[in-house]
mmCIF file as gemmi writes it, N, C-alpha and C atoms, coordinates in Angstrom:
data_model
loop_
_atom_site.group_PDB
_atom_site.id
_atom_site.type_symbol
_atom_site.label_atom_id
_atom_site.label_alt_id
_atom_site.label_comp_id
_atom_site.label_asym_id
_atom_site.label_entity_id
_atom_site.label_seq_id
_atom_site.pdbx_PDB_ins_code
_atom_site.Cartn_x
_atom_site.Cartn_y
_atom_site.Cartn_z
_atom_site.occupancy
_atom_site.B_iso_or_equiv
_atom_site.pdbx_formal_charge
_atom_site.auth_seq_id
_atom_site.auth_asym_id
_atom_site.pdbx_PDB_model_num
ATOM 1 N N . MET Axp A 1 ? 246.497 -16.897 -36.394 1 0 ? 1 A 1
ATOM 2 C CA . MET Axp A 1 ? 246.276 -15.868 -35.187 1 0 ? 1 A 1
ATOM 3 C C . MET Axp A 1 ? 247.688 -15.721 -34.552 1 0 ? 1 A 1
ATOM 4 N N . SER Axp A 2 ? 248.185 -14.163 -34.619 1 0 ? 2 A 1
ATOM 5 C CA . SER Axp A 2 ? 249.276 -14.533 -33.95 1 0 ? 2 A 1
ATOM 6 C C . SER Axp A 2 ? 249.204 -14.407 -32.298 1 0 ? 2 A 1
ATOM 7 N N . SER Axp A 3 ? 250.635 -14.87 -31.831 1 0 ? 3 A 1
ATOM 8 C CA . SER Axp A 3 ? 250.531 -14.671 -30.36 1 0 ? 3 A 1
ATOM 9 C C . SER Axp A 3 ? 250.169 -13.392 -29.569 1 0 ? 3 A 1
ATOM 10 N N . ARG Axp A 4 ? 250.449 -12.334 -30.541 1 0 ? 4 A 1
ATOM 11 C CA . ARG Axp A 4 ? 250.279 -10.988 -30.077 1 0 ? 4 A 1
ATOM 12 C C . ARG Axp A 4 ? 248.981 -10.396 -29.976 1 0 ? 4 A 1
ATOM 13 N N . ASN Axp A 5 ? 248.061 -11.277 -30.701 1 0 ? 5 A 1
ATOM 14 C CA . ASN Axp A 5 ? 246.481 -10.914 -30.778 1 0 ? 5 A 1
ATOM 15 C C . ASN Axp A 5 ? 245.805 -11.964 -30.246 1 0 ? 5 A 1
ATOM 16 N N . ALA Axp A 6 ? 246.437 -12.981 -29.747 1 0 ? 6 A 1
ATOM 17 C CA . ALA Axp A 6 ? 245.574 -14.106 -29.084 1 0 ? 6 A 1
ATOM 18 C C . ALA Axp A 6 ? 244.622 -13.766 -27.719 1 0 ? 6 A 1
ATOM 19 N N . VAL Axp A 7 ? 243.476 -14.193 -27.986 1 0 ? 7 A 1
ATOM 20 C CA . VAL Axp A 7 ? 242.582 -14.203 -26.884 1 0 ? 7 A 1
ATOM 21 C C . VAL Axp A 7 ? 242.903 -15.089 -25.63 1 0 ? 7 A 1
ATOM 22 N N . ALA Axp A 8 ? 243.299 -14.405 -24.57 1 0 ? 8 A 1
ATOM 23 C CA . ALA Axp A 8 ? 243.394 -15.262 -23.342 1 0 ? 8 A 1
ATOM 24 C C . ALA Axp A 8 ? 242.35 -15.474 -22.612 1 0 ? 8 A 1
ATOM 25 N N . GLU Axp A 9 ? 241.236 -14.646 -22.641 1 0 ? 9 A 1
ATOM 26 C CA . GLU Axp A 9 ? 240.082 -15.006 -21.906 1 0 ? 9 A 1
ATOM 27 C C . GLU Axp A 9 ? 238.954 -14.952 -23.147 1 0 ? 9 A 1
ATOM 28 N N . PRO Axp A 10 ? 238.392 -15.948 -23.561 1 0 ? 10 A 1
ATOM 29 C CA . PRO Axp A 10 ? 237.814 -16.066 -24.718 1 0 ? 10 A 1
ATOM 30 C C . PRO Axp A 10 ? 236.117 -15.551 -24.16 1 0 ? 10 A 1
ATOM 31 N N . ASP Axp A 11 ? 235.554 -15.786 -22.775 1 0 ? 11 A 1
ATOM 32 C CA . ASP Axp A 11 ? 234.567 -15.367 -22.513 1 0 ? 11 A 1
ATOM 33 C C . ASP Axp A 11 ? 234.36 -13.944 -22.262 1 0 ? 11 A 1
ATOM 34 N N . LEU Axp A 12 ? 235.335 -13.16 -21.938 1 0 ? 12 A 1
ATOM 35 C CA . LEU Axp A 12 ? 235.574 -11.768 -21.982 1 0 ? 12 A 1
ATOM 36 C C . LEU Axp A 12 ? 235.376 -11.023 -23.315 1 0 ? 12 A 1
ATOM 37 N N . GLU Axp A 13 ? 235.972 -11.812 -24.206 1 0 ? 13 A 1
ATOM 38 C CA . GLU Axp A 13 ? 235.735 -11.337 -25.651 1 0 ? 13 A 1
ATOM 39 C C . GLU Axp A 13 ? 234.326 -11.442 -26.324 1 0 ? 13 A 1
ATOM 40 N N . ARG Axp A 14 ? 233.793 -12.711 -25.765 1 0 ? 14 A 1
ATOM 41 C CA . ARG Axp A 14 ? 232.331 -12.796 -26.268 1 0 ? 14 A 1
ATOM 42 C C . ARG Axp A 14 ? 231.436 -11.891 -25.615 1 0 ? 14 A 1
ATOM 43 N N . MET Axp A 15 ? 231.833 -11.504 -24.218 1 0 ? 15 A 1
ATOM 44 C CA . MET Axp A 15 ? 230.784 -10.355 -23.542 1 0 ? 15 A 1
ATOM 45 C C . MET Axp A 15 ? 231.116 -9.131 -24.443 1 0 ? 15 A 1
ATOM 46 N N . GLY Axp A 16 ? 232.4 -8.703 -24.578 1 0 ? 16 A 1
ATOM 47 C CA . GLY Axp A 16 ? 232.635 -7.582 -25.531 1 0 ? 16 A 1
ATOM 48 C C . GLY Axp A 16 ? 231.808 -7.162 -26.729 1 0 ? 16 A 1
ATOM 49 N N . ARG Axp A 17 ? 231.736 -8.861 -27.418 1 0 ? 17 A 1
ATOM 50 C CA . ARG Axp A 17 ? 231.135 -8.651 -28.989 1 0 ? 17 A 1
ATOM 51 C C . ARG Axp A 17 ? 229.672 -8.484 -28.47 1 0 ? 17 A 1
ATOM 52 N N . ARG Axp A 18 ? 229.047 -8.876 -27.493 1 0 ? 18 A 1
ATOM 53 C CA . ARG Axp A 18 ? 227.575 -8.902 -27.128 1 0 ? 18 A 1
ATOM 54 C C . ARG Axp A 18 ? 227.198 -7.488 -26.912 1 0 ? 18 A 1
ATOM 55 N N . LEU Axp A 19 ? 228.439 -6.651 -26.202 1 0 ? 19 A 1
ATOM 56 C CA . LEU Axp A 19 ? 228.012 -5.245 -25.759 1 0 ? 19 A 1
ATOM 57 C C . LEU Axp A 19 ? 227.918 -4.449 -26.81 1 0 ? 19 A 1
ATOM 58 N N . GLY Axp A 20 ? 228.771 -4.865 -27.984 1 0 ? 20 A 1
ATOM 59 C CA . GLY Axp A 20 ? 228.893 -4.22 -29.149 1 0 ? 20 A 1
ATOM 60 C C . GLY Axp A 20 ? 227.845 -3.909 -30.198 1 0 ? 20 A 1
ATOM 61 N N . ARG Axp A 21 ? 227.051 -5.304 -30.115 1 0 ? 21 A 1
ATOM 62 C CA . ARG Axp A 21 ? 226.047 -5.608 -31.084 1 0 ? 21 A 1
ATOM 63 C C . ARG Axp A 21 ? 224.804 -4.278 -31.005 1 0 ? 21 A 1
ATOM 64 N N . PRO Axp A 22 ? 224.386 -4.115 -29.685 1 0 ? 22 A 1
ATOM 65 C CA . PRO Axp A 22 ? 223.291 -3.034 -29.386 1 0 ? 22 A 1
ATOM 66 C C . PRO Axp A 22 ? 223.835 -1.637 -29.331 1 0 ? 22 A 1
ATOM 67 N N . GLY Axp A 23 ? 224.843 -1.741 -29.05 1 0 ? 23 A 1
ATOM 68 C CA . GLY Axp A 23 ? 225.682 -0.177 -29.104 1 0 ? 23 A 1
ATOM 69 C C . GLY Axp A 23 ? 225.594 0.461 -30.669 1 0 ? 23 A 1
ATOM 70 N N . TRP Axp A 24 ? 225.786 -0.392 -31.583 1 0 ? 24 A 1
ATOM 71 C CA . TRP Axp A 24 ? 225.862 0.471 -32.934 1 0 ? 24 A 1
ATOM 72 C C . TRP Axp A 24 ? 224.069 0.61 -33.164 1 0 ? 24 A 1
ATOM 73 N N . TRP Axp A 25 ? 223.155 -0.035 -32.426 1 0 ? 25 A 1
ATOM 74 C CA . TRP Axp A 25 ? 221.997 0.123 -33.063 1 0 ? 25 A 1
ATOM 75 C C . TRP Axp A 25 ? 221.34 1.186 -32.303 1 0 ? 25 A 1
ATOM 76 N N . PHE Axp A 26 ? 221.719 1.577 -30.979 1 0 ? 26 A 1
ATOM 77 C CA . PHE Axp A 26 ? 221.602 2.679 -30.308 1 0 ? 26 A 1
ATOM 78 C C . PHE Axp A 26 ? 222.012 4.015 -30.919 1 0 ? 26 A 1
ATOM 79 N N . VAL Axp A 27 ? 223.383 3.805 -31.522 1 0 ? 27 A 1
ATOM 80 C CA . VAL Axp A 27 ? 223.899 4.901 -32.293 1 0 ? 27 A 1
ATOM 81 C C . VAL Axp A 27 ? 223.346 5.373 -33.754 1 0 ? 27 A 1
ATOM 82 N N . VAL Axp A 28 ? 222.8 4.389 -34.176 1 0 ? 28 A 1
ATOM 83 C CA . VAL Axp A 28 ? 222.179 4.449 -35.48 1 0 ? 28 A 1
ATOM 84 C C . VAL Axp A 28 ? 220.695 5.117 -34.984 1 0 ? 28 A 1
ATOM 85 N N . LEU Axp A 29 ? 219.937 4.732 -34.143 1 0 ? 29 A 1
ATOM 86 C CA . LEU Axp A 29 ? 218.792 5.321 -33.526 1 0 ? 29 A 1
ATOM 87 C C . LEU Axp A 29 ? 219.062 6.686 -33.327 1 0 ? 29 A 1
ATOM 88 N N . SER Axp A 30 ? 219.817 6.948 -32.493 1 0 ? 30 A 1
ATOM 89 C CA . SER Axp A 30 ? 220.215 8.263 -32.191 1 0 ? 30 A 1
ATOM 90 C C . SER Axp A 30 ? 220.464 9.583 -33.524 1 0 ? 30 A 1
ATOM 91 N N . ALA Axp A 31 ? 221.336 8.876 -34.536 1 0 ? 31 A 1
ATOM 92 C CA . ALA Axp A 31 ? 221.425 9.633 -35.677 1 0 ? 31 A 1
ATOM 93 C C . ALA Axp A 31 ? 220.328 9.829 -36.326 1 0 ? 31 A 1
ATOM 94 N N . VAL Axp A 32 ? 219.445 8.534 -36.374 1 0 ? 32 A 1
ATOM 95 C CA . VAL Axp A 32 ? 218.035 8.917 -36.97 1 0 ? 32 A 1
ATOM 96 C C . VAL Axp A 32 ? 217.148 9.909 -36.591 1 0 ? 32 A 1
ATOM 97 N N . LEU Axp A 33 ? 217.165 10.061 -35.108 1 0 ? 33 A 1
ATOM 98 C CA . LEU Axp A 33 ? 216.463 11.217 -34.425 1 0 ? 33 A 1
ATOM 99 C C . LEU Axp A 33 ? 216.942 12.366 -34.672 1 0 ? 33 A 1
ATOM 100 N N . ALA Axp A 34 ? 218.534 12.509 -34.834 1 0 ? 34 A 1
ATOM 101 C CA . ALA Axp A 34 ? 219.164 13.87 -34.542 1 0 ? 34 A 1
ATOM 102 C C . ALA Axp A 34 ? 219.105 14.62 -36.145 1 0 ? 34 A 1
ATOM 103 N N . VAL Axp A 35 ? 218.754 13.65 -36.963 1 0 ? 35 A 1
ATOM 104 C CA . VAL Axp A 35 ? 219.092 14.267 -38.449 1 0 ? 35 A 1
ATOM 105 C C . VAL Axp A 35 ? 217.675 15.439 -38.782 1 0 ? 35 A 1
ATOM 106 N N . PRO Axp A 36 ? 216.572 14.926 -38.139 1 0 ? 36 A 1
ATOM 107 C CA . PRO Axp A 36 ? 215.464 15.796 -38.563 1 0 ? 36 A 1
ATOM 108 C C . PRO Axp A 36 ? 215.715 17.061 -37.542 1 0 ? 36 A 1
ATOM 109 N N . GLY Axp A 37 ? 216.127 16.636 -36.594 1 0 ? 37 A 1
ATOM 110 C CA . GLY Axp A 37 ? 216.224 18.146 -35.169 1 0 ? 37 A 1
ATOM 111 C C . GLY Axp A 37 ? 217.338 18.87 -35.91 1 0 ? 37 A 1
ATOM 112 N N . VAL Axp A 38 ? 218.324 18.47 -36.378 1 0 ? 38 A 1
ATOM 113 C CA . VAL Axp A 38 ? 219.276 19.402 -37.07 1 0 ? 38 A 1
ATOM 114 C C . VAL Axp A 38 ? 218.853 20.08 -38.224 1 0 ? 38 A 1
ATOM 115 N N . VAL Axp A 39 ? 218.08 19.553 -39.069 1 0 ? 39 A 1
ATOM 116 C CA . VAL Axp A 39 ? 217.496 20.253 -40.138 1 0 ? 39 A 1
ATOM 117 C C . VAL Axp A 39 ? 216.511 21.193 -39.742 1 0 ? 39 A 1
ATOM 118 N N . LEU Axp A 40 ? 215.602 20.888 -38.509 1 0 ? 40 A 1
ATOM 119 C CA . LEU Axp A 40 ? 214.64 22.028 -38.028 1 0 ? 40 A 1
ATOM 120 C C . LEU Axp A 40 ? 215.448 23.188 -37.391 1 0 ? 40 A 1
ATOM 121 N N . VAL Axp A 41 ? 216.452 22.685 -36.693 1 0 ? 41 A 1
ATOM 122 C CA . VAL Axp A 41 ? 217.274 23.949 -36.101 1 0 ? 41 A 1
ATOM 123 C C . VAL Axp A 41 ? 217.856 24.779 -37.132 1 0 ? 41 A 1
ATOM 124 N N . ALA Axp A 42 ? 218.468 24.194 -38.09 1 0 ? 42 A 1
ATOM 125 C CA . ALA Axp A 42 ? 219.265 25.024 -38.893 1 0 ? 42 A 1
ATOM 126 C C . ALA Axp A 42 ? 218.309 25.711 -40.09 1 0 ? 42 A 1
ATOM 127 N N . PHE Axp A 43 ? 217.231 25.733 -40.461 1 0 ? 43 A 1
ATOM 128 C CA . PHE Axp A 43 ? 216.379 26.045 -41.37 1 0 ? 43 A 1
ATOM 129 C C . PHE Axp A 43 ? 215.091 26.624 -40.893 1 0 ? 43 A 1
ATOM 130 N N . THR Axp A 44 ? 214.767 26.436 -39.769 1 0 ? 44 A 1
ATOM 131 C CA . THR Axp A 44 ? 213.379 27.066 -39.381 1 0 ? 44 A 1
ATOM 132 C C . THR Axp A 44 ? 213.541 28.255 -38.298 1 0 ? 44 A 1
ATOM 133 N N . HIS Axp A 45 ? 212.434 28.659 -37.777 1 0 ? 45 A 1
ATOM 134 C CA . HIS Axp A 45 ? 212.733 29.652 -36.754 1 0 ? 45 A 1
ATOM 135 C C . HIS Axp A 45 ? 211.149 29.314 -35.868 1 0 ? 45 A 1
ATOM 136 N N . SER Axp A 46 ? 210.963 30.133 -34.525 1 0 ? 46 A 1
ATOM 137 C CA . SER Axp A 46 ? 209.69 30.05 -34.106 1 0 ? 46 A 1
ATOM 138 C C . SER Axp A 46 ? 209.497 28.729 -33.371 1 0 ? 46 A 1
ATOM 139 N N . TRP Axp A 47 ? 208.471 28.086 -33.826 1 0 ? 47 A 1
ATOM 140 C CA . TRP Axp A 47 ? 207.778 26.878 -32.858 1 0 ? 47 A 1
ATOM 141 C C . TRP Axp A 47 ? 208.615 25.567 -33.397 1 0 ? 47 A 1
ATOM 142 N N . ALA Axp A 48 ? 208.94 25.362 -34.795 1 0 ? 48 A 1
ATOM 143 C CA . ALA Axp A 48 ? 209.713 24.593 -35.589 1 0 ? 48 A 1
ATOM 144 C C . ALA Axp A 48 ? 211.118 24.495 -34.836 1 0 ? 48 A 1
ATOM 145 N N . LEU Axp A 49 ? 211.625 25.523 -34.664 1 0 ? 49 A 1
ATOM 146 C CA . LEU Axp A 49 ? 213.101 25.737 -33.807 1 0 ? 49 A 1
ATOM 147 C C . LEU Axp A 49 ? 212.989 25.055 -32.58 1 0 ? 49 A 1
ATOM 148 N N . ALA Axp A 50 ? 212.065 25.26 -31.692 1 0 ? 50 A 1
ATOM 149 C CA . ALA Axp A 50 ? 211.941 24.651 -30.42 1 0 ? 50 A 1
ATOM 150 C C . ALA Axp A 50 ? 211.535 23.153 -30.761 1 0 ? 50 A 1
ATOM 151 N N . LEU Axp A 51 ? 210.597 22.678 -31.79 1 0 ? 51 A 1
ATOM 152 C CA . LEU Axp A 51 ? 210.699 21.248 -31.928 1 0 ? 51 A 1
ATOM 153 C C . LEU Axp A 51 ? 211.919 20.589 -32.579 1 0 ? 51 A 1
ATOM 154 N N . GLY Axp A 52 ? 212.859 21.171 -33.074 1 0 ? 52 A 1
ATOM 155 C CA . GLY Axp A 52 ? 214.073 20.548 -33.417 1 0 ? 52 A 1
ATOM 156 C C . GLY Axp A 52 ? 214.816 20.408 -32.347 1 0 ? 52 A 1
ATOM 157 N N . VAL Axp A 53 ? 214.769 21.491 -31.263 1 0 ? 53 A 1
ATOM 158 C CA . VAL Axp A 53 ? 215.777 21.255 -30.057 1 0 ? 53 A 1
ATOM 159 C C . VAL Axp A 53 ? 215.172 20.21 -29.126 1 0 ? 53 A 1
ATOM 160 N N . VAL Axp A 54 ? 214.093 20.124 -29.187 1 0 ? 54 A 1
ATOM 161 C CA . VAL Axp A 54 ? 213.334 18.911 -28.431 1 0 ? 54 A 1
ATOM 162 C C . VAL Axp A 54 ? 213.583 17.675 -29.091 1 0 ? 54 A 1
ATOM 163 N N . ILE Axp A 55 ? 213.781 17.522 -30.298 1 0 ? 55 A 1
ATOM 164 C CA . ILE Axp A 55 ? 213.964 16.284 -31.076 1 0 ? 55 A 1
ATOM 165 C C . ILE Axp A 55 ? 215.582 15.706 -30.903 1 0 ? 55 A 1
ATOM 166 N N . LEU Axp A 56 ? 216.289 16.931 -30.854 1 0 ? 56 A 1
ATOM 167 C CA . LEU Axp A 56 ? 217.932 16.871 -30.387 1 0 ? 56 A 1
ATOM 168 C C . LEU Axp A 56 ? 217.961 16.437 -28.911 1 0 ? 56 A 1
ATOM 169 N N . ALA Axp A 57 ? 217.303 16.782 -28.289 1 0 ? 57 A 1
ATOM 170 C CA . ALA Axp A 57 ? 217.177 16.446 -26.822 1 0 ? 57 A 1
ATOM 171 C C . ALA Axp A 57 ? 216.946 15.02 -26.721 1 0 ? 57 A 1
ATOM 172 N N . LEU Axp A 58 ? 216.164 14.434 -27.4 1 0 ? 58 A 1
ATOM 173 C CA . LEU Axp A 58 ? 215.59 13.348 -27.322 1 0 ? 58 A 1
ATOM 174 C C . LEU Axp A 58 ? 216.715 11.929 -28.04 1 0 ? 58 A 1
ATOM 175 N N . ALA Axp A 59 ? 217.324 12.816 -28.76 1 0 ? 59 A 1
ATOM 176 C CA . ALA Axp A 59 ? 218.59 11.865 -29.524 1 0 ? 59 A 1
ATOM 177 C C . ALA Axp A 59 ? 219.656 11.791 -28.699 1 0 ? 59 A 1
ATOM 178 N N . VAL Axp A 60 ? 219.809 12.687 -27.521 1 0 ? 60 A 1
ATOM 179 C CA . VAL Axp A 60 ? 220.97 12.39 -26.955 1 0 ? 60 A 1
ATOM 180 C C . VAL Axp A 60 ? 220.93 11.362 -25.856 1 0 ? 60 A 1
ATOM 181 N N . GLY Axp A 61 ? 219.938 10.659 -25.681 1 0 ? 61 A 1
ATOM 182 C CA . GLY Axp A 61 ? 219.755 9.614 -24.803 1 0 ? 61 A 1
ATOM 183 C C . GLY Axp A 61 ? 220.34 8.089 -25.311 1 0 ? 61 A 1
ATOM 184 N N . PRO Axp A 62 ? 219.736 7.959 -26.401 1 0 ? 62 A 1
ATOM 185 C CA . PRO Axp A 62 ? 220.29 6.61 -27.185 1 0 ? 62 A 1
ATOM 186 C C . PRO Axp A 62 ? 221.618 7.003 -27.758 1 0 ? 62 A 1
ATOM 187 N N . ALA Axp A 63 ? 222.28 7.762 -27.969 1 0 ? 63 A 1
ATOM 188 C CA . ALA Axp A 63 ? 223.524 8.458 -28.211 1 0 ? 63 A 1
ATOM 189 C C . ALA Axp A 63 ? 224.425 8.225 -27.025 1 0 ? 63 A 1
ATOM 190 N N . LEU Axp A 64 ? 224.016 8.664 -25.914 1 0 ? 64 A 1
ATOM 191 C CA . LEU Axp A 64 ? 225.018 8.202 -24.687 1 0 ? 64 A 1
ATOM 192 C C . LEU Axp A 64 ? 224.598 6.622 -24.443 1 0 ? 64 A 1
ATOM 193 N N . VAL Axp A 65 ? 223.971 5.969 -24.386 1 0 ? 65 A 1
ATOM 194 C CA . VAL Axp A 65 ? 223.712 4.722 -24.304 1 0 ? 65 A 1
ATOM 195 C C . VAL Axp A 65 ? 224.566 3.891 -25.168 1 0 ? 65 A 1
ATOM 196 N N . GLY Axp A 66 ? 224.574 4.298 -26.398 1 0 ? 66 A 1
ATOM 197 C CA . GLY Axp A 66 ? 225.503 3.492 -27.633 1 0 ? 66 A 1
ATOM 198 C C . GLY Axp A 66 ? 226.732 3.853 -27.414 1 0 ? 66 A 1
ATOM 199 N N . VAL Axp A 67 ? 227.115 5.008 -27.075 1 0 ? 67 A 1
ATOM 200 C CA . VAL Axp A 67 ? 228.451 5.092 -26.901 1 0 ? 67 A 1
ATOM 201 C C . VAL Axp A 67 ? 229.005 4.46 -25.659 1 0 ? 67 A 1
ATOM 202 N N . ALA Axp A 68 ? 228.17 4.275 -24.618 1 0 ? 68 A 1
ATOM 203 C CA . ALA Axp A 68 ? 228.607 3.802 -23.392 1 0 ? 68 A 1
ATOM 204 C C . ALA Axp A 68 ? 228.861 2.012 -23.737 1 0 ? 68 A 1
ATOM 205 N N . LEU Axp A 69 ? 228.04 1.745 -24.263 1 0 ? 69 A 1
ATOM 206 C CA . LEU Axp A 69 ? 228.06 0.208 -24.752 1 0 ? 69 A 1
ATOM 207 C C . LEU Axp A 69 ? 229.279 -0.095 -25.667 1 0 ? 69 A 1
ATOM 208 N N . LEU Axp A 70 ? 229.413 0.934 -26.628 1 0 ? 70 A 1
ATOM 209 C CA . LEU Axp A 70 ? 230.624 0.873 -27.534 1 0 ? 70 A 1
ATOM 210 C C . LEU Axp A 70 ? 231.794 0.724 -26.743 1 0 ? 70 A 1
ATOM 211 N N . LEU Axp A 71 ? 232.073 1.639 -25.815 1 0 ? 71 A 1
ATOM 212 C CA . LEU Axp A 71 ? 233.183 1.79 -25.026 1 0 ? 71 A 1
ATOM 213 C C . LEU Axp A 71 ? 233.57 0.724 -24.182 1 0 ? 71 A 1
ATOM 214 N N . SER Axp A 72 ? 232.392 0.205 -23.608 1 0 ? 72 A 1
ATOM 215 C CA . SER Axp A 72 ? 232.523 -1.085 -22.737 1 0 ? 72 A 1
ATOM 216 C C . SER Axp A 72 ? 233.031 -2.299 -23.649 1 0 ? 72 A 1
ATOM 217 N N . SER Axp A 73 ? 232.3 -2.317 -24.618 1 0 ? 73 A 1
ATOM 218 C CA . SER Axp A 73 ? 232.84 -3.703 -25.574 1 0 ? 73 A 1
ATOM 219 C C . SER Axp A 73 ? 234.213 -3.308 -26.033 1 0 ? 73 A 1
ATOM 220 N N . LEU Axp A 74 ? 234.887 -2.196 -26.094 1 0 ? 74 A 1
ATOM 221 C CA . LEU Axp A 74 ? 236.303 -1.856 -26.512 1 0 ? 74 A 1
ATOM 222 C C . LEU Axp A 74 ? 236.932 -2.414 -25.305 1 0 ? 74 A 1
ATOM 223 N N . VAL Axp A 75 ? 236.768 -1.91 -24.152 1 0 ? 75 A 1
ATOM 224 C CA . VAL Axp A 75 ? 237.482 -2.454 -22.694 1 0 ? 75 A 1
ATOM 225 C C . VAL Axp A 75 ? 237.361 -3.791 -22.779 1 0 ? 75 A 1
ATOM 226 N N . ALA Axp A 76 ? 236.31 -4.551 -22.701 1 0 ? 76 A 1
ATOM 227 C CA . ALA Axp A 76 ? 236.151 -5.974 -22.738 1 0 ? 76 A 1
ATOM 228 C C . ALA Axp A 76 ? 237.332 -6.501 -23.452 1 0 ? 76 A 1
ATOM 229 N N . ARG Axp A 77 ? 237.045 -6.275 -24.885 1 0 ? 77 A 1
ATOM 230 C CA . ARG Axp A 77 ? 237.758 -7.052 -25.94 1 0 ? 77 A 1
ATOM 231 C C . ARG Axp A 77 ? 239.448 -6.569 -25.727 1 0 ? 77 A 1
ATOM 232 N N . TRP Axp A 78 ? 239.421 -5.426 -25.097 1 0 ? 78 A 1
ATOM 233 C CA . TRP Axp A 78 ? 240.861 -4.949 -25.308 1 0 ? 78 A 1
ATOM 234 C C . TRP Axp A 78 ? 241.473 -6.058 -23.798 1 0 ? 78 A 1
ATOM 235 N N . SER Axp A 79 ? 240.554 -6.12 -22.896 1 0 ? 79 A 1
ATOM 236 C CA . SER Axp A 79 ? 241.33 -6.68 -21.388 1 0 ? 79 A 1
ATOM 237 C C . SER Axp A 79 ? 241.168 -8.285 -21.743 1 0 ? 79 A 1
ATOM 238 N N . ALA Axp A 80 ? 240.508 -8.635 -22.653 1 0 ? 80 A 1
ATOM 239 C CA . ALA Axp A 80 ? 240.439 -10.247 -22.874 1 0 ? 80 A 1
ATOM 240 C C . ALA Axp A 80 ? 241.736 -10.437 -23.725 1 0 ? 80 A 1
ATOM 241 N N . ARG Axp A 81 ? 242.451 -9.67 -24.08 1 0 ? 81 A 1
ATOM 242 C CA . ARG Axp A 81 ? 243.842 -9.894 -24.598 1 0 ? 81 A 1
ATOM 243 C C . ARG Axp A 81 ? 244.95 -9.779 -23.614 1 0 ? 81 A 1
ATOM 244 N N . HIS Axp A 82 ? 244.645 -9.229 -22.649 1 0 ? 82 A 1
ATOM 245 C CA . HIS Axp A 82 ? 245.628 -9.126 -21.382 1 0 ? 82 A 1
ATOM 246 C C . HIS Axp A 82 ? 246.826 -7.964 -21.928 1 0 ? 82 A 1
ATOM 247 N N . LYS Axp A 83 ? 246.193 -6.886 -22.491 1 0 ? 83 A 1
ATOM 248 C CA . LYS Axp A 83 ? 247.119 -5.964 -22.952 1 0 ? 83 A 1
ATOM 249 C C . LYS Axp A 83 ? 246.804 -4.506 -22.19 1 0 ? 83 A 1
ATOM 250 N N . SER Axp A 84 ? 247.928 -3.884 -21.956 1 0 ? 84 A 1
ATOM 251 C CA . SER Axp A 84 ? 248.055 -3.022 -21.055 1 0 ? 84 A 1
ATOM 252 C C . SER Axp A 84 ? 247.361 -1.666 -21.499 1 0 ? 84 A 1
ATOM 253 N N . PHE Axp A 85 ? 246.692 -0.915 -20.69 1 0 ? 85 A 1
ATOM 254 C CA . PHE Axp A 85 ? 245.7 0.397 -21.241 1 0 ? 85 A 1
ATOM 255 C C . PHE Axp A 85 ? 246.395 1.577 -21.279 1 0 ? 85 A 1
ATOM 256 N N . ALA Axp A 86 ? 247.672 1.5 -20.663 1 0 ? 86 A 1
ATOM 257 C CA . ALA Axp A 86 ? 248.499 2.513 -20.59 1 0 ? 86 A 1
ATOM 258 C C . ALA Axp A 86 ? 249.708 2.492 -21.79 1 0 ? 86 A 1
């Protein structure tokens, strides 16, 4: 490991890895929910279109949680190396 990528704070690195694991599962869950919703919105009309919109709305929640966890993980792992953000 080079000194450029050395982890200055291993506890913060570990916390970043902990935040990243469930983040991917939330993103996968939202994708699994969103695919049928997109199909319903794209290829149907009437009540099935409304059902597709509802399914897409339900997929937004896990997607936001997953993206937030992944971004928090990225920030934690980046700051564990004491690198500048700018």
